[in-house]
C-alpha positions in Angstrom: -41.3 32.6 14.4 -39.8 35.8 15.8 -38.1 36.0 19.1 -40.7 38.4 20.6 -43.4 35.9 19.7 -41.6 33.0 21.3 -41.1 35.1 24.5 -44.8 36.0 24.5 -45.7 32.3 24.2 -43.4 31.4 27.1 -45.3 33.7 29.3 -48.7 32.1 28.5 -50.4 29.6 30.8 -51.0 26.0 29.6 -54.7 26.7 28.9 -53.8 29.8 26.8 -51.2 27.7 24.9 -53.9 25.1 24.2 -56.2 27.8 22.8 -53.3 29.1 20.6 -52.7 25.5 19.5 -56.4 25.0 18.6 -56.3 28.2 16.5 -53.1 27.2 14.7 -54.6 23.8 13.9 -57.6 25.4 12.4 -55.3 27.7 10.3 -53.4 24.6 9.1 -56.6 22.9 8.1 -57.6 26.0 6.1 -54.2 26.1 4.4 -54.4 22.4 3.5 -57.9 22.9 2.1 -56.7 25.9 0.0 -53.7 23.9 -1.2 -56.0 21.1 -2.3 -58.1 23.5 -4.3 -55.0 25.1 -5.9 -55.8 28.5 -4.5 -53.0 28.8 -1.9 -51.7 32.4 -2.0 -49.0 32.0 0.7 -47.2 28.6 0.5 -44.8 29.6 3.3 -47.8 30.0 5.6 -48.3 26.2 5.5 -44.7 25.6 6.6 -44.8 28.4 9.3 -48.1 27.1 10.7 -46.7 23.6 11.1 -43.6 25.0 12.9 -45.9 27.1 15.2 -47.9 24.0 16.1 -44.6 22.2 17.0 -43.5 25.0 19.2 -46.8 25.2 20.9 -46.9 21.4 21.6 -43.4 21.6 22.9 -44.2 24.4 25.3 -47.4 22.7 26.5 -45.4 19.5 27.2 -42.6 21.5 28.9 -45.1 23.1 31.3 -46.6 19.7 32.1 -43.2 18.3 33.0 -42.3 21.4 35.1 -45.6 21.1 37.0 -45.0 17.4 37.6 -41.5 18.1 39.0 -42.7 20.9 41.2 -41.2 23.9 39.4 -43.2 26.9 38.2 -40.8 28.2 35.6 -37.9 27.0 33.5 -35.7 29.5 35.3 -36.4 27.7 38.6 -35.5 24.4 37.1 -32.3 25.8 35.5 -31.3 27.3 38.9 -31.9 24.0 40.6 -29.9 22.0 38.1 -27.1 24.6 38.2 -26.9 24.3 42.0 -27.0 20.5 41.7 -24.0 20.5 39.3 -22.0 22.8 41.6 -22.7 20.5 44.5 -21.6 17.5 42.5 -18.3 19.2 41.4 -17.5 20.0 45.1 -17.5 16.3 46.1 
Protein backbone atom coordinates (compact mmCIF):
# COMPACT_ATOMS: atom_id res chain seq x y z
CA UNK A 1 0.00 0.00 0.00
CA UNK A 2 1.42 3.34 -1.00
CA UNK A 3 2.14 6.10 1.48
CA UNK A 4 -0.46 8.42 -0.07
CA UNK A 5 -3.11 5.74 0.37
CA UNK A 6 -2.20 5.24 4.03
CA UNK A 7 -2.39 9.00 4.63
CA UNK A 8 -5.79 9.10 2.95
CA UNK A 9 -7.02 6.27 5.16
CA UNK A 10 -5.79 8.02 8.32
CA UNK A 11 -8.00 11.00 7.46
CA UNK A 12 -11.18 8.91 7.15
CA UNK A 13 -13.75 8.55 9.92
CA UNK A 14 -14.45 5.23 11.62
CA UNK A 15 -17.63 4.72 9.56
CA UNK A 16 -15.80 5.41 6.31
CA UNK A 17 -13.07 2.98 7.32
CA UNK A 18 -15.69 0.33 8.02
CA UNK A 19 -17.14 0.88 4.53
CA UNK A 20 -13.65 0.49 3.04
CA UNK A 21 -13.19 -2.68 5.11
CA UNK A 22 -16.45 -4.12 3.81
CA UNK A 23 -15.39 -3.44 0.20
CA UNK A 24 -11.96 -5.00 0.80
CA UNK A 25 -13.53 -8.11 2.34
CA UNK A 26 -15.80 -8.48 -0.70
CA UNK A 27 -12.76 -8.14 -2.97
CA UNK A 28 -10.93 -10.81 -0.96
CA UNK A 29 -13.92 -13.12 -1.29
CA UNK A 30 -13.88 -12.65 -5.07
CA UNK A 31 -10.12 -13.33 -5.20
CA UNK A 32 -10.58 -16.52 -3.19
CA UNK A 33 -13.40 -17.65 -5.45
CA UNK A 34 -11.30 -16.99 -8.55
CA UNK A 35 -8.33 -18.81 -7.00
CA UNK A 36 -10.52 -21.83 -6.30
CA UNK A 37 -11.68 -21.89 -9.91
CA UNK A 38 -8.07 -21.56 -11.20
CA UNK A 39 -8.81 -18.31 -13.01
CA UNK A 40 -6.89 -15.90 -10.80
CA UNK A 41 -5.11 -13.39 -13.04
CA UNK A 42 -3.37 -11.37 -10.32
CA UNK A 43 -2.07 -13.57 -7.47
CA UNK A 44 -0.47 -10.57 -5.76
CA UNK A 45 -3.92 -9.00 -5.44
CA UNK A 46 -4.86 -11.67 -2.91
CA UNK A 47 -1.87 -10.81 -0.74
CA UNK A 48 -2.35 -7.06 -1.10
CA UNK A 49 -6.03 -7.27 -0.21
CA UNK A 50 -5.26 -9.21 2.97
CA UNK A 51 -2.69 -6.57 3.94
CA UNK A 52 -5.22 -3.80 3.21
CA UNK A 53 -7.78 -5.50 5.47
CA UNK A 54 -5.20 -5.69 8.26
CA UNK A 55 -4.38 -1.98 7.92
CA UNK A 56 -8.07 -1.04 7.93
CA UNK A 57 -8.78 -3.14 11.03
CA UNK A 58 -5.78 -1.59 12.77
CA UNK A 59 -6.94 1.94 11.98
CA UNK A 60 -10.48 1.21 13.14
CA UNK A 61 -9.19 -0.17 16.45
CA UNK A 62 -6.82 2.77 16.84
CA UNK A 63 -9.70 5.23 16.39
CA UNK A 64 -11.76 3.31 18.97
CA UNK A 65 -8.95 3.47 21.52
CA UNK A 66 -8.32 7.16 20.87
CA UNK A 67 -12.01 7.94 21.33
CA UNK A 68 -12.11 5.96 24.59
CA UNK A 69 -9.13 7.88 25.96
CA UNK A 70 -10.54 11.27 24.96
CA UNK A 71 -8.22 12.14 22.08
CA UNK A 72 -9.40 13.10 18.59
CA UNK A 73 -6.22 12.39 16.66
CA UNK A 74 -3.02 10.43 17.07
CA UNK A 75 -1.09 13.73 17.04
CA UNK A 76 -2.94 14.84 20.20
CA UNK A 77 -2.08 11.57 21.88
CA UNK A 78 1.59 11.80 20.86
CA UNK A 79 1.80 15.39 22.13
CA UNK A 80 0.28 14.32 25.46
CA UNK A 81 2.70 11.40 25.83
CA UNK A 82 5.65 13.61 24.90
CA UNK A 83 4.68 16.19 27.54
CA UNK A 84 4.20 13.36 30.05
CA UNK A 85 7.71 12.05 29.37
CA UNK A 86 9.23 15.51 29.72
CA UNK A 87 7.46 16.00 33.05
CA UNK A 88 8.71 12.62 34.27
CA UNK A 89 12.33 13.42 33.34
CA UNK A 90 12.20 16.72 35.25
CA UNK A 91 11.42 14.98 38.57
